[in-house]
C-alpha positions as CSV (number, residue, x, y, z in Angstrom):
1,X,-5.2,-57.1,-30.1
2,X,-8.2,-59.2,-28.2
3,X,-11.4,-57.8,-29.0
4,X,-14.4,-57.4,-25.5
5,X,-18.0,-57.7,-28.1
6,X,-20.4,-57.0,-25.5
7,X,-24.2,-56.5,-24.7
8,X,-25.7,-55.5,-21.5
9,X,-28.7,-55.4,-19.6
10,X,-30.1,-54.9,-16.6
11,X,-32.2,-58.0,-15.0
12,X,-36.1,-58.0,-15.3
13,X,-36.9,-60.8,-14.3
14,X,-34.9,-62.5,-11.1
15,X,-32.2,-65.3,-12.7
16,X,-33.7,-67.9,-10.1
17,X,-37.4,-67.8,-12.4
18,X,-35.4,-68.5,-15.7
19,X,-35.8,-71.6,-17.7
20,X,-34.6,-74.9,-15.7
21,X,-32.6,-75.1,-18.9
22,X,-30.5,-72.7,-17.7
23,X,-28.2,-74.0,-15.0
24,X,-25.2,-71.7,-13.1
25,X,-22.2,-73.3,-14.0
26,X,-19.7,-71.0,-12.0
27,X,-19.9,-68.3,-10.1
28,X,-17.0,-65.4,-7.7
29,X,-16.9,-62.9,-5.9
30,X,-15.5,-60.0,-7.8
31,X,-14.0,-56.9,-6.5
32,X,-11.9,-54.5,-9.4
33,X,-10.8,-51.3,-9.4
34,X,-9.5,-48.7,-12.0
35,X,-6.5,-46.8,-12.0
36,X,-8.1,-44.0,-14.5
37,X,-10.8,-41.8,-15.0
38,X,-14.4,-42.3,-15.6
39,X,-14.1,-40.0,-18.9
40,X,-10.5,-41.1,-19.8
41,X,-10.6,-42.9,-23.2
42,X,-8.4,-45.5,-21.6
43,X,-9.1,-47.2,-18.7
44,X,-7.0,-49.3,-16.3
45,X,-8.6,-52.2,-14.3
46,X,-7.1,-54.2,-11.2
47,X,-9.1,-57.1,-10.6
48,X,-9.1,-60.0,-7.2
49,X,-11.8,-63.0,-8.4
50,X,-12.8,-65.4,-5.7
51,X,-15.0,-68.5,-6.7
52,X,-17.7,-69.3,-4.9
53,X,-20.3,-71.8,-4.7
54,X,-22.7,-72.2,-7.7
55,X,-26.0,-71.0,-7.2
56,X,-28.9,-74.5,-7.6
57,X,-24.9,-76.2,-7.7
58,X,-23.7,-79.1,-5.9
59,X,-21.8,-78.4,-3.2
60,X,-19.0,-81.0,-2.0
61,X,-17.1,-80.0,1.1
62,X,-14.4,-82.1,-0.1
63,X,-13.4,-80.1,-3.1
64,X,-11.9,-76.7,-2.1
65,X,-12.0,-73.5,-4.2
66,X,-9.5,-72.3,-6.0
67,X,-6.9,-69.9,-4.7
68,X,-7.8,-66.1,-6.1
69,X,-6.9,-65.5,-8.9
70,X,-5.4,-61.6,-9.1
71,X,-5.8,-59.2,-13.2
72,X,-4.4,-56.7,-14.7
73,X,-6.6,-55.3,-17.8
74,X,-6.4,-52.3,-20.3
75,X,-9.1,-50.8,-22.1
76,X,-10.4,-49.0,-25.0
77,X,-13.1,-47.8,-27.3
78,X,-12.2,-48.8,-31.1
79,X,-10.9,-45.0,-33.1
80,X,-13.9,-44.3,-34.9
81,X,-16.7,-47.1,-34.1
82,X,-19.6,-45.6,-32.1
83,X,-21.2,-48.6,-30.8
84,X,-20.8,-48.4,-26.9
85,X,-20.3,-52.6,-26.8
86,X,-17.1,-53.8,-29.1
87,X,-13.7,-52.3,-26.9
88,X,-9.8,-53.3,-27.5
89,X,-8.4,-55.7,-24.5
90,X,-5.7,-56.5,-23.0
91,X,-5.9,-59.1,-19.7
92,X,-3.5,-60.4,-18.3
93,X,-2.6,-62.7,-14.6
94,X,-0.7,-60.2,-12.0
95,X,0.7,-61.4,-8.5
96,X,-1.3,-61.3,-5.4
97,X,1.6,-59.0,-3.7
98,X,1.6,-56.9,-6.7
99,X,-2.6,-56.4,-6.9
100,X,-2.2,-55.3,-2.7
101,X,0.7,-52.8,-3.7
102,X,-1.2,-51.5,-6.5
103,X,-5.0,-51.7,-5.3
104,X,-4.8,-47.7,-3.0
105,X,-4.2,-46.4,-7.0
106,X,-7.8,-47.4,-6.7
107,X,-9.3,-45.1,-4.8
108,X,-12.9,-44.1,-5.3
109,X,-12.8,-46.2,-7.7
110,X,-14.0,-49.6,-7.0
111,X,-17.0,-52.3,-6.8
112,X,-17.7,-55.1,-6.0
113,X,-20.1,-58.0,-7.7
114,X,-20.9,-61.4,-7.3
115,X,-21.2,-62.9,-11.2
116,X,-23.2,-65.6,-11.4
117,X,-22.3,-67.9,-15.1
118,X,-25.3,-69.1,-17.2
119,X,-24.7,-71.1,-20.7
120,X,-27.2,-69.8,-23.2
121,X,-28.4,-71.9,-25.6
122,X,-29.3,-69.8,-29.5
123,X,-31.8,-71.1,-31.8
124,X,-28.6,-72.5,-34.4
125,X,-27.2,-74.3,-31.2
126,X,-24.4,-72.7,-30.4
127,X,-24.1,-72.1,-26.9
128,X,-23.3,-67.9,-25.9
129,X,-21.7,-66.9,-22.2
130,X,-24.3,-64.6,-19.7
131,X,-23.3,-63.6,-16.7
132,X,-25.0,-61.9,-14.2
133,X,-23.6,-59.4,-12.2
134,X,-25.4,-58.5,-8.7
135,X,-23.5,-55.3,-7.6
136,X,-22.8,-54.6,-3.7
137,X,-21.9,-52.4,-1.5
138,X,-23.3,-48.3,-2.2
139,X,-24.5,-50.5,-6.1
140,X,-26.4,-53.4,-3.2
141,X,-29.4,-53.9,-6.0
142,X,-28.0,-53.0,-9.3
143,X,-28.1,-56.7,-11.4
144,X,-26.7,-56.6,-14.5
145,X,-26.2,-59.5,-17.4
146,X,-23.4,-59.2,-19.2
147,X,-23.9,-61.4,-22.9
148,X,-20.2,-61.6,-25.0
149,X,-20.1,-62.9,-28.9
150,X,-17.2,-63.7,-31.0
151,X,-18.3,-61.4,-33.5
152,X,-20.2,-57.8,-34.1
153,X,-22.4,-59.1,-36.2
154,X,-23.4,-61.8,-34.1
155,X,-24.3,-59.0,-30.9
156,X,-26.5,-57.5,-33.0
157,X,-28.4,-60.3,-34.8
158,X,-28.6,-61.1,-31.1
159,X,-32.3,-60.7,-29.9
160,X,-32.7,-61.0,-26.1
161,X,-35.2,-63.3,-24.4
162,X,-38.7,-62.0,-22.8
163,X,-36.3,-62.4,-18.9
164,X,-33.3,-60.0,-19.9
165,X,-34.5,-56.1,-19.0
166,X,-34.2,-52.8,-20.7
167,X,-30.5,-52.8,-22.9
168,X,-27.9,-50.1,-21.7
169,X,-24.8,-50.9,-23.7
170,X,-24.9,-48.0,-25.2
171,X,-25.4,-45.9,-21.8
172,X,-22.2,-45.2,-20.8
173,X,-23.4,-45.1,-16.9
174,X,-23.4,-48.5,-16.8
175,X,-19.8,-48.9,-17.7
176,X,-18.4,-50.7,-15.2
177,X,-15.4,-47.9,-14.6
178,X,-18.4,-45.3,-14.2
179,X,-20.1,-47.1,-11.5
180,X,-17.1,-47.9,-9.6
181,X,-17.5,-43.9,-9.7
182,X,-20.3,-43.2,-8.6
183,X,-22.2,-42.6,-5.5
184,X,-25.4,-44.1,-6.0
185,X,-27.2,-46.1,-9.2
186,X,-28.1,-44.6,-12.5
187,X,-31.6,-43.1,-12.2
188,X,-33.9,-43.0,-15.5
């Protein structure tokens, strides 16, 4: 079963001020909602992903954007693990019709965000996927960075660069399913 290994950080320095070597590879508007309660061990997520032009990218009016992609995911914490950055994840596609029929189940537990994906080179010449989520609606103003890893050892060894903000991997308030049912931004 696939394992999601990630660390999360708040945005400290706007991506426009990041080193020029980090070019946005893709961008998407994401609508996601949760069928499960925020305090449940297992989360069931519905997601609609709509591709948008990447910032700083070349826009070509001749090339249409891809149609929306609809996904269903089930995530849960690893038994016996005390670290929030590692969870089991099953994800698959669903039809737009099934998404629309299921969406009412997420009432009161949804969010919207724009995700811009970047490639980040490590000193060992390995590239990591870095995503910056800019939230909308009642979560407007929140920007979060997610970095995914292949192994927990890589995740633990990762030293985040100066342009990342405070790490929130273990702060459950910043889990998307908790943000989806929050009525305002987390306060520190």
